[in-house]
N, C-alpha and C positions, 0 to 999 in steps of 0.2 A: 504494500500500500504506500502511496506516495504522499507528498505534502498536501496539506489542506489549503484551499484557495485563500490567498491573502484577503483580509477584510478591511485592513487599514493601510495607510501609507507606510507605517512602521513595519507591518507584516511584509510588505513588498520589499522594503529595505533589507529585512532579515533574509528573505528568499534570495535576493541578489548577492548579499554578503556571503551566504552559504555557497552559492554557485561560483562566485569568483575565487573562493578559497578551495574549490574543487571538491567540496563535500556534498553539494546538493545538485538538483536538476539544473540543466542549462537554462539561461534566460536570454531571450533575444529582445532587444528594445529598438523600436522604430519611432523616432520623433519626427514631427512634420518638417521642421526647419533644418534637419541634419541630412547630409548627403550619404552618410554611411550608417550602417546598422551597428549597434553595440551588442556584442555577444559576451555574456558573462559565463565562462566555462572553466576558468583557471588557465595557467600557463602550461603546466605539465611537461616541463623540460623540452619544449619544442614539438612534442607530439601533436598538440592541438594546431600548431601552424601547418604541419604536414596534413592533418585531417582537413583543415579549411581549404588548403590548396587542392586537395583531392576532390572536395565537394564543389568548390567554386571554379576550378580550372587552374592549370599551372601558371597562367599569366596573372592570376590574382595576387595581390600583395597585401595579405592581412597584416594589420599593424597592432602590436601589443602595446597598450598604453600604461601598463603597470597594474591596471585593475580590470581591463576588458580588452577584447579583440574588436577591431574596427574592420568591417568589410563593406563593399559597395551594396547599396540597397537592391540593386538588380538581382542579387543572389538570395533574396528572402525566401521565395518559394522552395528553391532547391535546399537551402539550409534547413527549413522546417521539415521537408520530406525526409532528408537523410538523417538529421539529428533525432527525429522522433522515432526512427527505426533503431538508431544506435543507442539511445538512452530509453529507459522505461517511461520517463516523463520529460516534457519540455514546456516552458512557459514563453508566451509571446505577449509583450507589453506594447500596445500601440497608442500613440497620441492621435486623437482625431478631433474634428470640429463638428460637434453635433448640431443638427438643425431641427427646428420645430416647424411643422407644416400646418397650414391653416388655409383659409380662403377669405378674401375681403367680404364676400357675401355673409359669411359666418360671423365675422367681427361686427358687421353692421346689423345683424339679424335682430328681429323683435319676436318674442315668443320663446318656447322651450324646445322645439324640435331641432336637433342637430345631427347631421349625418357626415360631418366633416372629420378629417384625419385628427383634429385636435381633441376629438371626443368630448366637445363641449367646454373645454378649459377657457377658450377665448370667445365663446358664444355671446354676442351682444355687447362686448366691451367697448366698441366704437373707438378703438385706439389703434392707430397705424404706426406708432413709433417703433422703430427697429425692424419693421416688416418690409420685405422686398416683394411687391406684388408682381407676379409673373403673368397672371391672367385673372379674370373674375372668379375663377374656381381654384386658384393655387397661389399661395404666398409662402415665403420661407423666411426664417429668422435664425441667425446663428447665436450660439451661446458660449463663445470662447472655446478653450481647449480642455479636453478631458482625456483620461487614460482608460483604455479598456484592456482587460487581461483575458487571455485564453490559454487553456491547458491542453496539451496534446499528450496522450498516453497510449501505450501499446497493451 
């Protein structure tokens, strides 16, 4: 049985610390503004460099920062596929920009019936601040950045 899913940011830090010390499951981190993935897997006397070159291709230049490996984002799918076979568990942390969906007609509505994607949260609020109206039936609003966590296990 592997690790329990982190519930707090402190739990996530413990998971990463364990991975970078080579004691826990690998953790792959993809941040929106970074061109490279961070892979917390430990140094392991150069064996992990060999493994990364084997996974990503011999032209790949994985960089050891002292705490994690950096590899190009283009290798994310292959890293997940191979490492989830190599290890019993693997964690992927992704930064994303969540969006809320609604419709101008919903926000301007009078009455209680709502069939909109917002499930009534914005029904009749008559407030367009922060919303980008795409059409009369679709609007979108972004809420900053968030992290999502996914566990891969065999």
